[in-house]
N, CA and C atoms as an extended XYZ file, in Angstrom:
324
Properties=species:S:1:pos:R:3:atomname:S:1:resname:S:1:resid:I:1 pbc="F F F"
N       -15.993       -3.758       15.243 N   MET     1
C       -14.762       -3.966       14.463 CA  MET     1
C       -15.092       -3.821       12.948 C   MET     1
N       -14.290       -2.971       12.430 N   ALA     2
C       -14.435       -2.662       10.922 CA  ALA     2
C       -13.609       -3.597       10.024 C   ALA     2
N       -14.266       -4.317        9.244 N   LEU     3
C       -13.615       -5.329        8.335 CA  LEU     3
C       -13.467       -4.766        7.001 C   LEU     3
N       -14.409       -3.983        6.562 N   TYR     4
C       -14.285       -3.593        5.159 CA  TYR     4
C       -13.950       -2.087        4.898 C   TYR     4
N       -13.688       -1.295        6.021 N   TYR     5
C       -13.367        0.055        5.844 CA  TYR     5
C       -12.490        0.496        6.983 C   TYR     5
N       -11.814        1.677        6.806 N   ASP     6
C       -10.980        2.286        7.761 CA  ASP     6
C       -11.717        3.063        8.787 C   ASP     6
N       -11.928        2.588        9.910 N   ILE     7
C       -12.792        3.224       10.936 CA  ILE     7
C       -12.211        4.663       11.269 C   ILE     7
N       -10.950        4.932       11.262 N   LYS     8
C       -10.450        6.140       11.663 CA  LYS     8
C       -10.779        7.218       10.653 C   LYS     8
N       -10.805        6.903        9.373 N   LYS     9
C       -11.303        7.931        8.361 CA  LYS     9
C       -12.681        8.302        8.520 C   LYS     9
N       -13.599        7.256        8.692 N   VAL    10
C       -14.999        7.477        8.884 CA  VAL    10
C       -15.221        8.312       10.095 C   VAL    10
N       -14.575        7.951       11.238 N   LYS    11
C       -14.822        8.669       12.536 CA  LYS    11
C       -14.444       10.159       12.402 C   LYS    11
N       -13.166       10.434       11.716 N   THR    12
C       -12.885       11.785       11.511 CA  THR    12
C       -13.856       12.539       10.612 C   THR    12
N       -14.411       11.938        9.600 N   LEU    13
C       -15.376       12.557        8.829 CA  LEU    13
C       -16.667       12.822        9.618 C   LEU    13
N       -17.009       11.940       10.404 N   ARG    14
C       -18.302       12.094       11.212 CA  ARG    14
C       -18.080       13.192       12.223 C   ARG    14
N       -16.923       13.339       12.830 N   GLU    15
C       -16.671       14.415       13.776 CA  GLU    15
C       -16.708       15.768       13.125 C   GLU    15
N       -16.164       15.860       11.824 N   GLN    16
C       -16.186       17.099       11.280 CA  GLN    16
C       -17.645       17.487       10.795 C   GLN    16
N       -18.264       16.557       10.017 N   THR    17
C       -19.588       16.827        9.576 CA  THR    17
C       -20.401       15.534        9.648 C   THR    17
N       -21.238       15.328       10.672 N   PRO    18
C       -21.893       14.164       10.770 CA  PRO    18
C       -22.825       13.622        9.720 C   PRO    18
N       -23.509       14.539        8.993 N   GLU    19
C       -24.394       14.235        7.925 CA  GLU    19
C       -23.702       13.811        6.648 C   GLU    19
N       -22.433       14.101        6.536 N   ILE    20
C       -21.732       13.763        5.270 CA  ILE    20
C       -21.593       12.303        4.951 C   ILE    20
N       -21.681       11.520        6.147 N   ILE    21
C       -21.401       10.070        5.896 CA  ILE    21
C       -22.472        9.445        5.081 C   ILE    21
N       -23.792        9.798        5.434 N   ASN    22
C       -24.979        9.183        4.708 CA  ASN    22
C       -24.885        9.649        3.267 C   ASN    22
N       -24.653       10.902        3.029 N   THR    23
C       -24.500       11.412        1.587 CA  THR    23
C       -23.475       10.653        0.805 C   THR    23
N       -22.340       10.498        1.481 N   LEU    24
C       -21.204        9.845        0.668 CA  LEU    24
C       -21.665        8.367        0.440 C   LEU    24
N       -22.262        7.719        1.363 N   LEU    25
C       -22.680        6.330        1.102 CA  LEU    25
C       -23.749        6.240        0.120 C   LEU    25
N       -24.663        7.209        0.039 N   GLU    26
C       -25.785        7.092       -0.948 CA  GLU    26
C       -25.045        7.284       -2.258 C   GLU    26
N       -24.215        8.257       -2.377 N   ASN    27
C       -23.529        8.504       -3.665 CA  ASN    27
C       -22.715        7.243       -4.191 C   ASN    27
N       -22.015        6.689       -3.247 N   LEU    28
C       -21.301        5.566       -3.590 CA  LEU    28
C       -22.085        4.340       -4.047 C   LEU    28
N       -23.211        4.089       -3.406 N   PHE    29
C       -24.083        3.016       -3.696 CA  PHE    29
C       -24.666        3.306       -5.129 C   PHE    29
N       -25.042        4.536       -5.325 N   GLU    30
C       -25.731        4.871       -6.721 CA  GLU    30
C       -24.592        4.748       -7.805 C   GLU    30
N       -23.370        5.085       -7.593 N   HIS    31
C       -22.247        5.028       -8.559 CA  HIS    31
C       -21.991        3.544       -8.801 C   HIS    31
N       -21.954        2.752       -7.731 N   VAL    32
C       -21.641        1.313       -7.986 CA  VAL    32
C       -22.682        0.568       -8.702 C   VAL    32
N       -23.985        1.013       -8.613 N   GLN    33
C       -25.101        0.464       -9.323 CA  GLN    33
C       -24.935        0.830      -10.827 C   GLN    33
N       -24.584        2.146      -11.026 N   ASN    34
C       -24.442        2.627      -12.430 CA  ASN    34
C       -23.282        1.956      -13.060 C   ASN    34
N       -22.204        1.767      -12.506 N   ILE    35
C       -20.968        1.258      -13.122 CA  ILE    35
C       -21.188       -0.171      -13.724 C   ILE    35
N       -22.005       -0.953      -12.978 N   LYS    36
C       -22.403       -2.308      -13.469 CA  LYS    36
C       -22.963       -2.217      -14.901 C   LYS    36
N       -23.958       -1.362      -15.051 N   ALA    37
C       -24.572       -1.248      -16.316 CA  ALA    37
C       -23.722       -0.669      -17.403 C   ALA    37
N       -22.870        0.277      -16.999 N   LEU    38
C       -21.974        0.912      -18.021 CA  LEU    38
C       -21.006        0.064      -18.525 C   LEU    38
N       -20.414       -0.828      -17.635 N   VAL    39
C       -19.389       -1.781      -18.044 CA  VAL    39
C       -20.058       -2.775      -19.034 C   VAL    39
N       -21.251       -3.248      -18.575 N   LYS    40
C       -21.919       -4.231      -19.367 CA  LYS    40
C       -22.167       -3.681      -20.815 C   LYS    40
N       -22.519       -2.391      -20.957 N   ASP    41
C       -22.670       -1.688      -22.243 CA  ASP    41
C       -21.517       -1.236      -22.903 C   ASP    41
N       -20.336       -1.452      -22.277 N   LYS    42
C       -19.062       -0.896      -22.729 CA  LYS    42
C       -19.143        0.647      -23.015 C   LYS    42
N       -19.687        1.401      -22.168 N   ASP    43
C       -19.773        2.913      -22.290 CA  ASP    43
C       -18.522        3.424      -21.550 C   ASP    43
N       -17.391        3.460      -22.261 N   TYR    44
C       -16.128        3.853      -21.724 CA  TYR    44
C       -16.154        5.222      -21.254 C   TYR    44
N       -16.670        6.152      -22.019 N   THR    45
C       -16.616        7.545      -21.548 CA  THR    45
C       -17.371        7.841      -20.305 C   THR    45
N       -18.614        7.405      -20.182 N   THR    46
C       -19.398        7.681      -18.950 CA  THR    46
C       -18.767        6.890      -17.755 C   THR    46
N       -18.399        5.711      -18.056 N   SER    47
C       -17.898        4.914      -16.994 CA  SER    47
C       -16.546        5.367      -16.356 C   SER    47
N       -15.809        6.128      -17.157 N   GLU    48
C       -14.586        6.639      -16.676 CA  GLU    48
C       -14.875        7.806      -15.598 C   GLU    48
N       -15.880        8.550      -15.901 N   THR    49
C       -16.328        9.536      -14.918 CA  THR    49
C       -16.890        9.015      -13.648 C   THR    49
N       -17.656        8.021      -13.742 N   ILE    50
C       -18.243        7.232      -12.641 CA  ILE    50
C       -17.174        6.552      -11.744 C   ILE    50
N       -16.230        5.922      -12.513 N   ILE    51
C       -15.237        5.150      -11.758 CA  ILE    51
C       -14.249        6.098      -11.071 C   ILE    51
N       -14.110        7.259      -11.540 N   ASP    52
C       -13.323        8.287      -10.885 CA  ASP    52
C       -13.952        8.730       -9.575 C   ASP    52
N       -15.374        8.897       -9.577 N   HIS    53
C       -16.025        9.224       -8.399 CA  HIS    53
C       -15.934        8.141       -7.397 C   HIS    53
N       -16.117        6.805       -7.789 N   ILE    54
C       -15.987        5.651       -6.968 CA  ILE    54
C       -14.643        5.714       -6.291 C   ILE    54
N       -13.598        5.962       -7.057 N   ILE    55
C       -12.167        5.946       -6.615 CA  ILE    55
C       -12.058        6.894       -5.419 C   ILE    55
N       -12.626        8.130       -5.670 N   GLN    56
C       -12.540        9.219       -4.597 CA  GLN    56
C       -13.380        8.926       -3.415 C   GLN    56
N       -14.585        8.265       -3.589 N   LEU    57
C       -15.399        7.955       -2.421 CA  LEU    57
C       -14.832        6.818       -1.594 C   LEU    57
N       -14.328        5.782       -2.315 N   THR    58
C       -13.733        4.699       -1.592 CA  THR    58
C       -12.388        5.084       -0.813 C   THR    58
N       -11.689        6.003       -1.430 N   ASP    59
C       -10.490        6.505       -0.683 CA  ASP    59
C       -10.954        7.422        0.589 C   ASP    59
N       -11.850        8.284        0.367 N   THR    60
C       -12.378        9.097        1.443 CA  THR    60
C       -12.987        8.325        2.638 C   THR    60
N       -13.634        7.261        2.314 N   LEU    61
C       -14.208        6.367        3.318 CA  LEU    61
C       -13.307        5.254        3.847 C   LEU    61
N       -12.162        5.057        3.255 N   GLY    62
C       -11.227        4.147        3.471 CA  GLY    62
C       -11.562        2.670        3.215 C   GLY    62
N       -12.373        2.545        2.220 N   ILE    63
C       -12.782        1.229        1.624 CA  ILE    63
C       -11.691        0.691        0.763 C   ILE    63
N       -10.673        0.151        1.299 N   ASP    64
C        -9.410       -0.094        0.501 CA  ASP    64
C        -9.649       -1.234       -0.539 C   ASP    64
N       -10.272       -2.274       -0.177 N   PHE    65
C       -10.501       -3.451       -1.231 CA  PHE    65
C       -11.139       -2.858       -2.383 C   PHE    65
N       -12.311       -2.104       -2.237 N   SER    66
C       -12.947       -1.587       -3.269 CA  SER    66
C       -12.257       -0.454       -4.146 C   SER    66
N       -11.383        0.213       -3.412 N   HIS    67
C       -10.532        1.345       -3.964 CA  HIS    67
C        -9.595        0.624       -5.004 C   HIS    67
N        -8.905       -0.385       -4.509 N   GLU    68
C        -7.889       -1.168       -5.374 CA  GLU    68
C        -8.710       -1.765       -6.629 C   GLU    68
N        -9.754       -2.283       -6.357 N   GLU    69
C       -10.590       -2.899       -7.490 CA  GLU    69
C       -11.035       -1.847       -8.500 C   GLU    69
N       -11.461       -0.666       -7.966 N   ALA    70
C       -11.824        0.376       -8.792 CA  ALA    70
C       -10.693        0.886       -9.753 C   ALA    70
N        -9.462        0.933       -9.124 N   LEU    71
C        -8.376        1.283       -9.904 CA  LEU    71
C        -8.082        0.294      -11.063 C   LEU    71
N        -8.291       -0.973      -10.819 N   LEU    72
C        -8.180       -2.010      -11.887 CA  LEU    72
C        -9.316       -1.734      -12.892 C   LEU    72
N       -10.421       -1.493      -12.529 N   ILE    73
C       -11.479       -1.157      -13.475 CA  ILE    73
C       -11.208        0.069      -14.325 C   ILE    73
N       -10.605        1.101      -13.672 N   LYS    74
C       -10.206        2.271      -14.390 CA  LYS    74
C        -9.198        1.917      -15.399 C   LYS    74
N        -8.156        1.007      -15.190 N   GLN    75
C        -7.256        0.625      -16.072 CA  GLN    75
C        -7.778       -0.075      -17.257 C   GLN    75
N        -8.745       -1.058      -16.903 N   TRP    76
C        -9.475       -1.723      -17.988 CA  TRP    76
C       -10.221       -0.771      -18.953 C   TRP    76
N       -10.893        0.223      -18.218 N   ASN    77
C       -11.538        1.246      -18.903 CA  ASN    77
C       -10.727        2.006      -19.951 C   ASN    77
N        -9.595        2.419      -19.565 N   GLN    78
C        -8.615        3.218      -20.359 CA  GLN    78
C        -8.114        2.407      -21.450 C   GLN    78
N        -7.974        1.066      -21.244 N   SER    79
C        -7.451        0.220      -22.453 CA  SER    79
C        -8.658       -0.275      -23.251 C   SER    79
N        -9.910        0.004      -22.887 N   GLN    80
C       -11.041       -0.311      -23.591 CA  GLN    80
C       -11.042       -1.862      -23.825 C   GLN    80
N       -10.899       -2.581      -22.727 N   GLY    81
C       -10.767       -4.009      -22.785 CA  GLY    81
C       -12.166       -4.751      -22.961 C   GLY    81
N       -12.066       -6.098      -23.006 N   LYS    82
C       -13.214       -6.838      -23.289 CA  LYS    82
C       -13.966       -7.009      -21.923 C   LYS    82
N       -15.283       -7.180      -21.970 N   LYS    83
C       -15.995       -7.242      -20.697 CA  LYS    83
C       -15.702       -8.474      -19.877 C   LYS    83
N       -15.309       -9.602      -20.422 N   LYS    84
C       -14.988      -10.764      -19.698 CA  LYS    84
C       -13.766      -10.628      -18.924 C   LYS    84
N       -12.840       -9.654      -19.288 N   GLU    85
C       -11.601       -9.332      -18.552 CA  GLU    85
C       -11.925       -8.694      -17.286 C   GLU    85
N       -12.971       -8.143      -16.993 N   ILE    86
C       -13.151       -7.327      -15.766 CA  ILE    86
C       -14.347       -7.760      -14.894 C   ILE    86
N       -15.123       -8.754      -15.391 N   GLU    87
C       -16.379       -9.199      -14.722 CA  GLU    87
C       -16.100       -9.601      -13.360 C   GLU    87
N       -15.053      -10.453      -13.010 N   ILE    88
C       -14.819      -10.839      -11.698 CA  ILE    88
C       -14.409       -9.707      -10.674 C   ILE    88
N       -13.593       -8.927      -11.233 N   THR    89
C       -13.146       -7.685      -10.412 CA  THR    89
C       -14.365       -6.792      -10.205 C   THR    89
N       -15.191       -6.604      -11.131 N   LEU    90
C       -16.384       -5.773      -10.910 CA  LEU    90
C       -17.344       -6.439       -9.819 C   LEU    90
N       -17.481       -7.638       -9.882 N   LYS    91
C       -18.371       -8.334       -9.035 CA  LYS    91
C       -17.786       -8.298       -7.556 C   LYS    91
N       -16.520       -8.366       -7.481 N   SER    92
C       -15.835       -8.295       -6.225 CA  SER    92
C       -15.891       -6.847       -5.642 C   SER    92
N       -15.660       -5.888       -6.525 N   MET    93
C       -15.816       -4.434       -6.006 CA  MET    93
C       -17.170       -4.173       -5.583 C   MET    93
N       -18.204       -4.703       -6.245 N   ILE    94
C       -19.584       -4.391       -5.806 CA  ILE    94
C       -19.911       -5.074       -4.504 C   ILE    94
N       -19.390       -6.246       -4.310 N   SER    95
C       -19.658       -7.069       -3.093 CA  SER    95
C       -18.904       -6.326       -1.920 C   SER    95
N       -17.623       -5.982       -2.050 N   HIS    96
C       -16.924       -5.320       -1.012 CA  HIS    96
C       -17.539       -3.925       -0.701 C   HIS    96
N       -18.050       -3.238       -1.695 N   THR    97
C       -18.589       -1.942       -1.494 CA  THR    97
C       -19.908       -2.202       -0.653 C   THR    97
N       -20.780       -3.031       -1.023 N   LYS    98
C       -22.000       -3.207       -0.385 CA  LYS    98
C       -21.804       -3.628        1.061 C   LYS    98
N       -20.829       -4.521        1.253 N   ASN    99
C       -20.497       -4.958        2.635 CA  ASN    99
C       -20.102       -3.773        3.514 C   ASN    99
N       -19.171       -2.945        2.961 N   ALA   100
C       -18.639       -1.669        3.618 CA  ALA   100
C       -19.729       -0.841        3.986 C   ALA   100
N       -20.657       -0.616        3.007 N   ILE   101
C       -21.811        0.359        3.287 CA  ILE   101
C       -22.655       -0.219        4.412 C   ILE   101
N       -22.978       -1.426        4.335 N   LYS   102
C       -23.802       -2.047        5.513 CA  LYS   102
C       -23.018       -1.859        6.846 C   LYS   102
N       -21.818       -2.161        6.771 N   GLU   103
C       -21.021       -2.128        8.059 CA  GLU   103
C       -20.949       -0.618        8.623 C   GLU   103
N       -20.729        0.270        7.700 N   ILE   104
C       -20.631        1.714        8.123 CA  ILE   104
C       -21.975        2.167        8.710 C   ILE   104
N       -22.990        1.834        8.007 N   LYS   105
C       -24.413        2.284        8.383 CA  LYS   105
C       -24.593        1.437        9.793 C   LYS   105
N       -24.298        0.315        9.932 N   LYS   106
C       -24.507       -0.367       11.332 CA  LYS   106
C       -23.737        0.338       12.446 C   LYS   106
N       -22.433        0.692       12.092 N   ASN   107
C       -21.607        1.320       13.137 CA  ASN   107
C       -21.778        2.725       13.411 C   ASN   107
N       -22.347        3.426       12.463 N   PHE   108
C       -22.540        4.918       12.686 CA  PHE   108
C       -24.009        5.212       12.424 C   PHE   108
């Protein structure tokens, strides 16, 4: 049972190209690790590019919680807000993403 992602999207991707799942998961994990440091440093330019990749990957894999939180981080990034405004959302997105990655790897 998939708690953190849309199993239909992942199954469809796996049927089309089985090796793509691992590549997408690796990219997502790397981007999530990078965004944490970029938000801490308030590197708005680079973090916008990374958050766009996270949004695309979470949408592709059906990781809805992380997708919504990534959209909130993008809004924060565009308004160049204070770090304290986004810390909880960032931690939540990282947690949801890591849980989804573990679950997808376990199931596929």
